[in-house]
C-alpha positions in Angstrom: 6.9 22.0 -16.0 6.3 19.0 -14.2 8.9 15.8 -13.5 8.8 13.0 -15.3 7.4 10.3 -13.0 9.3 6.4 -14.3 6.8 3.1 -14.3 8.7 0.0 -13.7 6.4 -2.9 -13.3 7.7 -6.2 -13.2 5.8 -9.1 -15.1 6.1 -13.2 -15.4 3.3 -15.1 -17.1 1.2 -12.3 -16.2 0.2 -11.0 -20.3 -3.5 -11.1 -19.3 -3.2 -8.9 -16.1 -0.4 -6.9 -17.1 -2.3 -5.8 -20.4 -4.4 -3.9 -17.2 -2.0 -2.9 -15.5 0.1 -0.8 -18.4 -3.9 0.8 -19.6 -4.1 1.8 -15.8 -1.1 3.9 -15.1 -1.6 5.1 -19.2 -4.9 6.8 -18.0 -3.0 8.9 -15.6 -4.2 12.6 -15.1 -0.1 13.3 -14.7 2.1 13.9 -17.4 5.0 13.2 -18.5 5.5 9.6 -17.5 7.7 6.9 -18.7 5.8 3.3 -18.4 8.4 1.1 -18.5 7.9 -3.0 -18.2 10.5 -5.5 -16.9 9.4 -9.1 -18.5 11.5 -11.1 -16.4 11.2 -15.4 -19.0 8.1 -14.2 -19.4 6.8 -17.6 -21.9 2.7 -16.6 -22.6 4.2 -13.4 -25.0 4.1 -11.3 -22.6 7.2 -9.6 -25.0 4.8 -9.2 -28.5 1.6 -8.6 -26.0 3.9 -4.7 -25.1 5.1 -4.5 -28.4 1.2 -4.4 -30.2 -0.8 -2.6 -27.9 1.6 -0.7 -26.2 3.8 0.6 -28.5 5.0 3.8 -26.6 6.2 1.1 -23.2 9.8 0.6 -22.8 10.0 -3.4 -23.2 13.3 -4.4 -20.8 14.0 -8.5 -21.2 16.4 -10.7 -18.9 16.1 -14.7 -17.6 13.7 -15.2 -15.2 15.5 -14.0 -12.4 13.0 -12.8 -10.2 11.2 -9.6 -8.9 13.9 -8.5 -7.5 16.2 -8.5 -10.5 13.3 -7.3 -11.9 12.7 -4.3 -10.6 16.2 -3.2 -9.6 16.9 -3.2 -13.9 13.5 -0.8 -14.7 15.6 2.0 -11.7 19.0 1.5 -13.4 16.8 1.9 -17.1 14.5 4.8 -15.8 14.7 8.5 -16.6 13.2 10.3 -14.4 13.9 11.8 -10.8 10.0 9.3 -9.4 10.5 6.2 -9.5 6.8 4.3 -9.4 6.3 0.8 -9.3 3.3 -1.2 -10.0 3.1 -5.3 -10.0 1.3 -6.9 -12.6 -1.4 -7.9 -10.8 -2.9 -4.7 -9.7 -4.5 -1.3 -11.2 -3.9 2.4 -10.5 -6.9 5.0 -9.9 -7.0 7.6 -12.4 -5.9 10.1 -10.2 -3.3 8.1 -8.2 0.3 9.6 -9.4 -1.4 13.2 -9.6 -2.5 12.9 -6.1 1.1 12.1 -4.4 2.9 14.4 -6.9 1.0 17.0 -5.1 2.4 16.2 -1.8 5.9 16.7 -2.8 5.1 19.7 -4.5 3.0 21.2 -1.7 6.7 19.7 0.6 9.4 19.6 -0.9 11.1 18.1 1.8 9.1 15.0 1.3 10.8 11.8 0.3 8.7 9.1 -0.1 4.4 8.7 -0.4 2.4 5.7 -0.5 -1.6 5.4 0.2 -4.3 3.7 1.0 -5.8 0.8 -0.9 -8.7 -1.2 -2.1 -8.2 -4.7 -1.5 -9.7 -7.3 -4.2 -9.4 -11.3 -3.9 -11.5 -13.3 -6.6 -12.9 -10.8 -7.7 -14.9 -9.8 -4.5 -14.0 -6.5 -2.2 -12.8 -7.2 1.1 -11.7 -5.2 3.8 -8.1 -5.5 5.4 -7.0 -6.7 8.7 -5.9 -4.3 11.6 -3.2 -5.5 11.2 -2.3 -4.2 7.9 -2.5 -0.6 8.9 -0.9 2.0 7.2 1.0 4.6 8.5 3.0 8.1 7.8 5.9 9.5 9.5 8.9 7.8 11.3 7.3 4.4 10.7 9.9 1.7 11.4 8.3 0.2 14.9 4.9 0.2 12.7 7.2 -1.9 9.8 8.3 -4.2 11.4 5.9 -7.1 12.5 5.0 -7.3 8.0 5.0 -5.5 5.4 1.9 -2.5 5.5 3.4 -0.6 2.4 2.1 -2.2 -0.3 5.0 -0.9 -3.6 2.6 -0.5 -6.5 1.3 2.5 -4.0 4.7 3.5 -3.9 6.7 6.9 -5.1 9.7 8.2 -4.8 12.8 10.5 -5.5 15.1 8.2 -7.2 18.0 9.7 -4.4 16.7 7.9 -1.6 17.4 4.6 -3.6 21.4 5.7 -3.8 20.6 6.6 -0.1 19.3 3.0 0.8 19.7 0.5 -1.4 17.5 -1.2 -4.3 16.0 -4.9 -3.1 17.5 -7.3 -2.0 17.8 -9.5 -5.0 18.3 -12.6 -2.9 15.5 -12.5 -1.3 12.9 -14.4 -4.4 9.7 -13.1 -1.4 9.3 -10.7 1.3 11.5 -8.8 -0.8 9.2 -4.9 -0.2 9.7 -5.9 3.1 13.7 -5.5 3.6 13.0 -2.5 1.5 11.2 -0.4 3.4 12.5 -1.3 6.8 15.7 0.2 5.4 14.6 2.9 4.2 11.7 3.7 6.9 14.6 3.6 9.3 16.1 6.6 7.3 13.3 8.2 6.4 9.5 9.3 7.1 6.6 8.3 5.2 4.3 10.6 3.8 0.5 8.7 3.7 -2.2 9.6 1.8 -5.2 7.7 3.6 -7.2 7.4 0.4 -7.2 4.2 -1.3 -5.2 5.2 -5.3 -4.8 1.8 -5.8 -6.9 -1.5 -6.5 -4.9 -5.1 -4.7 -5.8 -8.0 -6.7 -5.3 -10.9 -5.3 -5.5 -14.2 -4.5 -4.8 -16.2 -7.6 -2.1 -19.3 -7.6 1.2 -17.1 -8.9 1.2 -15.4 -5.6 5.0 -15.5 -4.4 3.3 -15.4 -1.1 1.6 -19.0 -2.0 5.1 -20.6 -3.7 6.9 -21.1 0.4 5.9 -22.2 3.9 7.7 -20.0 6.3 7.8 -16.3 4.8 9.2 -15.4 7.9 12.0 -16.6 7.3 12.7 -13.9 4.3 11.4 -11.7 7.1 14.3 -12.9 9.7 17.0 -12.5 7.3 15.7 -8.8 6.5 15.9 -8.0 10.6 19.6 -10.1 10.7 20.5 -7.4 8.6 18.6 -4.3 10.1 20.6 -5.3 13.2 23.7 -5.2 11.7 23.3 -1.3 10.6 25.6 1.5 13.5 23.1 3.5 13.1 19.7 2.2 13.3 19.0 3.8 16.8 18.6 1.9 20.5 14.8 1.7 20.9 14.6 0.6 17.0 17.2 -2.0 18.0 15.6 -3.2 20.9 12.9 -3.6 18.4 13.6 -5.5 15.9 15.3 -7.6 18.3 12.2 -8.2 19.8 10.6 -8.9 16.9 13.4 -11.1 15.0 13.0 -13.4 18.9 9.3 -13.8 17.4 9.0 -14.7 14.5 11.9 -17.1 15.1 10.1 -18.9 17.8 7.2 -19.3 15.4 8.9 -21.0 12.5 11.0 -23.2 15.4 7.6 -24.3 17.0 7.0 -25.1 13.3 9.4 -26.1 12.2 9.5 -29.0 15.0 5.6 -30.2 14.1 7.1 -30.6 10.5 10.2 -32.7 12.1 12.8 -31.1 10.4 15.3 -30.3 14.0 17.8 -29.5 11.5 16.0 -26.4 10.6 14.9 -25.8 14.4 18.3 -25.5 15.6 19.6 -23.3 13.2 16.6 -20.4 13.8 17.8 -21.6 17.8 20.7 -20.3 16.8 19.1 -16.7 15.0 17.3 -16.2 18.4 20.9 -16.7 20.0 22.8 -14.1 18.1 25.4 -16.9 16.6 24.1 -16.3 12.5 24.6 -13.7 10.7 22.9 -13.5 7.5 25.1 -14.5 4.7 24.6 -17.9 6.9 20.9 -18.3 6.4 19.8 -20.4 4.0 16.9 -19.4 1.8 14.6 -21.5 -0.3 14.9 -20.4 -3.9 11.8 -21.4 -6.2 12.5 -24.3 -8.4 11.8 -21.6 -11.6 15.2 -19.3 -10.6 17.1 -23.0 -10.5 20.1 -23.4 -13.2 
C-alpha cells in the first residue's frame, strides 16, 4: 500500500483561489491523501465553502496568527508519514505527488523532494529569472541569497520536522526561507527538473507586497544560522558574507528614508553585536492585538 501523504493548505480570505487549490489536490493521481485546510481567521466564508464543496477535507480554524502558525498547526494534526504543502493561491499539476513519491520509492534514503514550477503573474505565464533557478543535492549555499524552494512544490518525510523544527512563528514573511536554510544545512534535497506546480502571483494580498525591505526577515534567519555550532566553516563564512551584503542594502535603504535609528541597528548586526532576539521585526497590522 502507498503511504499516506498529508497535504497542509493554510489560507486567509482566499475562498475562491482556495477552492481551486483544493480541487487540484483532489485531482492527484496518487492515493491515499489527507487534505488539511487551516483557516487562519478568514472572514470571507472560507469555512462554509470547504464544508459545502469539500466535505472530505479536514478543516481547522484558528484566530489570525499568520502562515507559519497555520502550517505548524496543520503539521501537528497530520496523520501521514509524508507532509506536503500547498499555498492557497497555487495549483498542483495532476501527477505532482505521483512523480515525487516515485522518488522516495526508488531512493529510500531521500528525505526531501521539490520540483520546478510554472509561473503565472496576473494571468500571464512568465519565465523565472536566473536567480530563481532550482537545484538538488547539498544546496545550502544556493539558498542564502533568496528563497529558491517553493513550499507548494515540497514533500518531505515527517521526521525531518522533528530534527530541524517547524516554521518560525515570529517571522511574518520569509518563513520559508528560514526553514529551507535550516533543512538544507542538514540534509540533501532531491530536485525534479520538471514543472509540477503552478505558482500564481501578482495579487494584492501576497506577503511580499506587505513589507518594504524583505531582507530584514532574511537577516534574522541568517543570524539564527550563525548561532548553530555544527554549521560547516565554509558555509558559515558564506552565511556571514550574505548577512553583511543584506545589511549594507538595508542600511542604504533606511538612510534614504531618513531612518537613522534603523540604519544604525543594521550596522550593529554587521558588526556582530546584535543577536536575533534583539532584532525587531515588523508585523502586519492584522496580527496586532
